[in-house]
Phi, psi and omega in degrees: 000137178283137179255005176282182178279137179230132170258125183219161178212157176278193178298143180290138178257116180250014185296336179268351185287120180254325178235157181256043174274162179302312182301317180295318179297317182297321186267326190258352176257121182221178179198161173293135187236142175220139171244114185231153173233108187064239178260358183270124178276121178274325180196138176217142181208132173282153176051051181268145181285074186292329178292316178297320177297314180300317179297318179296320178294323177296326181269004183293127172281103188294357174281345183247162171294153177257129175222109187296121178251094186266146173290345184268350183231143173289322183283142173263133175109024176301330170232126179231142173229110187236147180271131173238174183303321184273355181147199181261140177237146178256143177191189180213143175299335181279350178230068183301137178083353178257106180223160177287168169292155176296136181234155177288161181305323182300324177290321177299312182299317179295319180296311181295314180300317180296317180295313180300319179294321178298317179293318178303312179295325177296320177297315179299319182298331180259012174081023178250153183272111180299328181295322176294313182298321186264359182301143176286154174274148174088000000 
């Protein structure tokens, strides 16, 4: 069993999706989401906008801390990845004081890449185009 940080999600729920535009896919396609370190749950949320999170992680300027700014939440930072002196830590504004141990950048990169790929495969499984969902604006 891996003791690093893992971002994971269940099967994508497309039951609310009425149009196949990027905005609709980002907001209306969701899944149960968990951020875990080993057996410790750092943050979990049912019906979380995982496609929007994956897209945001793809567009993340890795020179800066990551704080998920979702169209589905008033709060910024439901998922956070921040740099500290000892490494990068994962956490959520919804679970103050609950953070991962500091990890090296290579672990962050592996975690993010794995999560984005899981969401990409989930989109394909429900007949949606990941390239449309993940396309940059502008």
